[in-house]
C-alpha positions as CSV (number, residue, x, y, z in Angstrom):
1,M,139.7,4.9,77.3
2,R,139.8,8.6,76.9
3,Y,139.8,10.6,73.6
4,K,141.7,13.4,72.2
5,L,141.2,16.1,69.6
6,F,143.3,15.2,66.7
7,G,145.5,18.2,66.4
8,K,143.8,21.2,64.9
9,S,140.6,19.5,64.0
10,G,137.3,18.4,65.6
11,L,138.2,14.7,65.0
12,K,138.2,12.6,68.3
13,V,140.6,9.7,68.6
14,S,141.3,7.2,71.3
15,E,144.3,8.0,73.5
16,L,146.0,4.9,72.2
17,C,146.3,3.9,68.5
18,L,146.3,0.4,67.3
19,G,149.2,-0.2,64.9
20,T,148.7,-2.9,62.3
21,M,152.0,-3.3,60.8
22,T,152.0,-7.0,62.4
23,F,148.5,-7.7,60.7
24,G,149.4,-10.6,58.2
25,E,151.9,-13.2,57.9
26,D,153.4,-12.2,54.6
27,W,156.7,-10.9,56.2
28,G,157.2,-14.0,58.3
29,F,156.6,-12.6,61.7
30,G,153.1,-11.3,61.8
31,A,149.8,-12.5,63.2
32,G,147.2,-14.6,61.3
33,R,143.7,-13.4,60.7
34,D,142.4,-15.1,63.9
35,E,144.8,-13.6,66.2
36,C,144.4,-10.1,64.5
37,K,140.8,-10.3,65.3
38,A,141.3,-11.1,68.8
39,I,143.8,-8.2,69.0
40,F,141.4,-5.9,67.4
41,S,138.4,-7.0,69.6
42,A,140.5,-6.3,72.7
43,F,141.3,-2.9,71.6
44,R,137.8,-2.2,70.4
45,D,136.3,-3.4,73.6
46,A,138.7,-1.2,75.7
47,G,137.2,1.8,73.8
48,G,139.7,2.3,71.2
49,N,138.8,3.7,67.8
50,F,141.9,4.8,66.1
51,I,143.6,2.2,63.9
52,D,146.8,2.8,61.8
53,T,147.9,0.9,58.7
54,A,149.8,1.6,55.5
55,N,149.7,0.5,52.0
56,A,153.1,-1.3,52.3
57,Y,152.4,-3.2,55.6
58,T,152.6,-7.0,54.9
59,N,152.4,-6.3,51.2
60,G,148.9,-4.9,51.5
61,T,147.4,-7.8,53.6
62,S,147.4,-5.3,56.6
63,E,144.9,-3.1,54.9
64,Q,142.8,-6.0,53.8
65,I,142.4,-7.4,57.4
66,V,141.7,-4.0,58.8
67,G,138.9,-3.5,56.3
68,E,137.4,-6.9,57.2
69,L,137.5,-6.0,60.8
70,V,135.9,-2.7,60.8
71,A,133.4,-3.5,58.0
72,G,130.5,-4.2,60.3
73,D,130.8,-0.7,62.0
74,R,133.0,1.4,59.7
75,D,131.6,4.7,60.9
76,R,132.6,4.1,64.4
77,F,136.4,3.8,63.6
78,V,139.1,6.3,62.7
79,V,141.1,4.5,60.0
80,A,144.4,6.0,59.0
81,T,146.5,4.7,56.2
82,K,149.8,5.9,54.3
83,Y,151.5,6.2,50.9
84,S,155.1,7.0,49.8
85,L,156.6,3.6,49.8
86,M,157.3,1.6,46.6
87,Q,154.2,-0.1,45.2
88,R,155.5,-1.9,42.0
89,P,159.3,-2.7,41.8
90,G,160.8,-1.6,38.5
91,D,158.4,1.4,38.2
92,P,160.0,4.8,38.9
93,N,156.6,6.3,39.7
94,S,155.3,3.8,42.0
95,S,157.0,5.4,45.1
96,G,157.5,8.8,46.5
97,N,155.1,11.7,47.2
98,H,154.2,13.1,43.9
99,R,150.6,13.3,42.7
100,K,150.7,10.3,40.5
101,S,152.1,8.0,43.3
102,M,149.4,9.5,45.7
103,V,146.4,8.9,43.4
104,T,147.3,5.3,42.4
105,A,148.3,4.4,46.0
106,L,145.1,5.8,47.5
107,D,142.9,4.1,45.0
108,A,144.7,0.8,45.7
109,S,144.3,1.3,49.6
110,L,140.6,2.0,49.3
111,R,140.0,-1.2,47.3
112,R,141.9,-3.2,49.9
113,L,140.2,-1.6,52.7
114,G,136.8,-1.8,51.0
115,M,136.1,1.7,51.9
116,D,134.9,4.8,50.1
117,Y,137.3,7.1,52.2
118,V,139.9,6.9,54.9
119,D,139.8,9.3,57.9
120,I,143.4,10.1,57.9
121,Y,145.9,9.9,55.0
122,W,149.5,10.0,56.1
123,V,152.5,11.0,53.9
124,H,154.8,8.1,54.9
125,A,158.1,9.7,54.6
126,A,159.9,12.6,52.9
127,D,161.2,11.6,49.5
128,G,163.5,14.5,49.1
129,V,162.3,15.6,45.5
130,T,158.6,16.3,45.3
131,P,157.8,20.0,45.7
132,L,155.9,20.6,48.9
133,E,153.3,22.8,46.8
134,E,152.7,19.7,44.7
135,L,152.2,17.6,47.7
136,M,149.9,19.8,49.6
137,R,147.7,20.7,46.7
138,A,147.4,17.0,45.6
139,L,146.4,16.2,49.2
140,D,143.8,18.9,49.3
141,D,142.5,17.5,46.0
142,M,142.0,14.2,47.7
143,V,140.1,15.8,50.6
144,R,138.0,17.7,48.1
145,A,137.2,14.6,46.2
146,G,135.9,12.9,49.5
147,K,138.5,10.2,49.6
148,V,140.2,11.6,52.5
149,L,138.9,13.6,55.6
150,Y,142.3,14.7,57.3
151,V,145.9,14.6,56.2
152,G,148.9,14.0,58.4
153,V,152.7,13.5,57.8
154,S,155.2,10.9,59.0
155,D,159.0,10.9,59.2
156,M,159.6,14.4,57.6
157,P,162.1,17.1,58.8
158,A,160.5,19.9,60.9
159,W,161.3,22.6,58.6
160,Q,159.4,20.7,55.7
161,V,156.5,20.1,57.9
162,S,156.3,23.7,59.1
163,Y,156.7,25.1,55.6
164,S,154.0,22.8,54.3
165,V,151.5,23.9,57.1
166,A,152.1,27.5,56.4
167,L,151.8,27.0,52.7
168,A,148.4,25.2,53.0
169,E,147.0,27.8,55.4
170,L,148.2,30.6,53.1
171,R,146.5,29.0,50.2
172,G,143.4,27.7,51.8
173,W,144.3,24.0,51.3
174,S,144.0,21.2,53.9
175,R,146.8,21.4,56.3
176,F,148.5,18.5,58.3
177,V,146.8,17.9,61.6
178,G,148.8,15.0,62.6
179,L,152.6,14.2,62.8
180,Q,153.7,10.5,63.1
181,I,157.2,10.0,64.4
182,E,159.4,7.5,66.2
183,Y,159.3,8.6,69.9
184,S,160.1,6.6,73.0
185,L,162.6,6.8,76.1
186,L,165.2,5.5,73.7
187,E,164.5,8.0,71.0
188,R,164.2,11.4,72.2
189,T,165.9,13.4,69.5
190,V,162.6,14.4,68.1
191,E,162.4,16.8,71.2
192,R,164.8,19.1,69.6
193,E,162.7,20.4,66.8
194,L,159.7,18.0,65.9
195,T,157.6,17.9,69.2
196,P,158.0,21.6,69.9
197,M,156.9,22.4,66.4
198,A,153.9,20.0,66.8
199,R,152.8,21.8,70.0
200,Q,153.2,25.2,68.3
201,L,151.3,24.2,65.1
202,D,148.8,22.1,67.0
203,L,149.9,18.8,65.5
204,A,148.8,15.6,67.1
205,V,151.9,13.4,67.6
206,A,151.4,9.6,66.9
207,A,154.3,7.9,68.5
208,W,155.6,4.7,66.6
209,A,157.9,2.2,68.2
210,P,157.0,3.5,71.8
211,L,158.7,0.3,73.2
212,A,161.7,0.7,71.0
213,G,161.3,-2.7,69.3
214,G,160.8,-4.4,72.8
215,V,163.9,-3.1,74.5
216,L,161.7,-1.2,76.9
217,T,159.7,-4.4,77.7
218,G,162.8,-5.7,79.5
219,K,163.2,-8.6,77.2
220,Y,166.9,-8.0,77.0
221,S,167.3,-7.6,80.6
222,A,165.4,-10.6,81.8
223,A,167.3,-13.6,83.3
224,G,168.1,-16.1,80.5
225,A,168.4,-13.4,77.9
226,E,172.1,-13.4,77.7
227,D,172.4,-14.8,74.2
228,S,169.7,-12.5,72.7
229,R,171.2,-9.5,74.5
230,R,174.7,-10.4,73.3
231,L,173.4,-10.8,69.6
232,A,171.6,-7.5,69.7
233,M,174.7,-5.7,71.0
234,N,176.8,-7.1,68.4
235,T,174.5,-6.0,65.7
236,G,174.1,-2.5,67.1
237,R,170.5,-2.9,68.0
238,I,171.0,-2.1,71.6
239,T,173.8,-0.4,73.7
240,E,174.7,-0.2,77.3
241,R,173.0,3.2,77.6
242,K,169.8,1.6,76.3
243,L,169.9,-1.2,78.7
244,A,170.5,1.2,81.6
245,I,167.4,3.2,80.6
246,A,165.4,0.0,80.3
247,G,166.8,-1.0,83.8
248,V,165.2,2.2,85.2
249,V,161.9,1.4,83.5
250,G,162.1,-2.1,85.1
251,Q,162.7,-0.7,88.5
252,I,159.9,1.6,88.4
253,A,157.5,-1.2,87.1
254,A,158.6,-3.5,89.9
255,D,158.0,-0.8,92.4
256,L,154.4,-0.3,90.9
257,G,153.6,-4.0,90.3
258,R,153.1,-3.2,86.7
259,S,154.8,-4.2,83.5
260,P,157.8,-2.3,81.9
261,A,155.8,-1.7,78.8
262,Q,153.0,0.0,80.7
263,V,155.6,2.2,82.4
264,A,157.3,3.3,79.0
265,L,153.8,3.9,77.5
266,N,152.7,6.0,80.4
267,W,156.0,8.1,80.1
268,L,154.8,9.1,76.6
269,R,151.2,9.8,77.9
270,A,152.7,12.2,80.5
271,K,154.3,14.4,77.8
272,S,152.8,17.8,76.9
273,G,150.8,18.4,73.8
274,V,148.8,15.6,72.1
275,V,150.8,12.4,72.1
276,I,149.2,9.2,71.1
277,P,151.3,6.0,71.5
278,I,150.7,3.5,68.6
279,I,150.6,0.1,70.2
280,G,151.2,-3.0,68.1
281,A,151.1,-6.6,68.9
282,R,151.5,-10.1,67.4
283,K,149.6,-11.8,70.2
284,L,146.6,-11.1,72.3
285,A,148.6,-11.0,75.4
286,Q,150.8,-8.1,74.3
287,I,147.8,-5.9,73.4
288,R,146.2,-6.6,76.8
289,D,149.4,-5.7,78.6
290,S,149.7,-2.4,76.7
291,L,146.1,-1.7,77.3
292,G,146.9,-2.0,81.0
293,A,148.8,1.3,80.8
294,L,145.3,3.1,80.9
295,E,144.8,1.9,84.5
296,F,147.4,4.2,86.2
297,R,149.5,7.3,85.7
298,L,153.2,7.9,86.8
299,D,153.8,10.4,89.4
300,D,155.9,13.4,88.9
301,E,158.9,11.7,90.6
302,Q,158.6,8.7,88.4
303,V,158.6,10.8,85.4
304,R,161.5,12.8,86.6
305,R,163.6,9.6,87.1
306,L,162.8,8.4,83.6
307,D,163.5,12.0,82.1
308,E,166.9,12.1,83.7
309,A,167.9,8.4,82.7
310,S,167.1,9.2,79.1
311,A,168.1,12.8,78.8
312,I,169.8,13.9,75.5
313,E,171.7,16.8,74.6
314,L,169.4,19.3,72.6
315,G,172.4,20.8,70.8
316,F,172.7,24.2,69.0
317,P,170.9,26.6,69.2
318,H,168.9,25.2,72.1
319,D,171.8,24.6,74.5
320,F,173.4,28.0,73.4
321,L,170.3,29.9,74.2
322,R,170.0,28.2,77.7
323,Q,173.3,29.6,78.9
324,P,172.7,32.0,81.8
325,Y,174.7,34.8,80.1
326,I,172.8,34.5,76.7
327,D,169.5,34.2,78.4
328,A,170.1,37.4,80.5
329,I,171.1,39.6,77.5
330,V,168.3,38.2,75.3
331,R,165.5,38.6,77.7
332,G,166.8,41.6,79.6
333,D,167.2,42.4,83.2
334,T,163.6,42.9,83.8
335,W,162.5,39.4,82.7
336,S,161.8,38.5,86.3
337,K,159.0,41.0,86.4
338,V,157.3,39.8,83.3
339,D,154.3,37.6,83.7
340,V,154.5,35.0,80.7
341,H,151.3,33.3,79.5
342,R,152.9,31.4,76.7
343,A,156.2,29.6,76.1
344,Q,157.9,28.3,72.9
């Protein structure tokens, strides 16, 4: 396991993050405490120190289990949790990103975790109403109070994230240093605005659903998977295009003698900037398989094949600006003589 600087900070996190949405059986599909301990131990023994949870995961049980697992060596681990999602049904102020929601959610998370502070506090999702000035000032207050060390944001439009970072820097508040987004071979639309913004603003990208709900593991392509594949297609969970991309992943995995999951994770690890896949598991075997991605890298040709199979249209203005005629008149006829040391 190697480590990465977490965005524009000095914090060092493992190159894979342990996601704990499956910690706890409250939702009917998660892991029990013994299996959670085994999963956590495998991740820790591989050198992992970055653990991600949220106040809403398994009705708070995830935070409780994470707190129990790290209690014996708290300072070694980088523990991240989130707020924004509803805490109390029927209470209009128990969700969203406003200050009251933040304060009550953070205090409740700290109690469940059994901690005095969390290393990273994520805004879980844009709520569409809380002023960004209120959000960033309230987060800075949590940092100044010593309850939070760093702040990040998940599932928010790029313009809101960039505005929030600029606002915080202008006013001397704690700025976002991390961005959590869905990112995989099957979800590349984030490459239109979100990942370029992250590189420009030095935001670490934590990629959730890197295996696209299991599609990239080959579970719908395997022999004997006809019934589950048909059901998933009927409900819109998968498409022929997604199956085709998973097929290319499977081909490369077979060539390498590796699992499809490891190939899909390594495509993300090959992306520019700081991209940290969040690996989750319900079984010990699953986390061991994901950790196997650390044992090799994809070569340039394998990355190219995956890029081509999963390519998306960037849309306006990106495709417009890439037209040769537009590029020529924007950059001028001396562009070929310019030595470029940066690119946006």
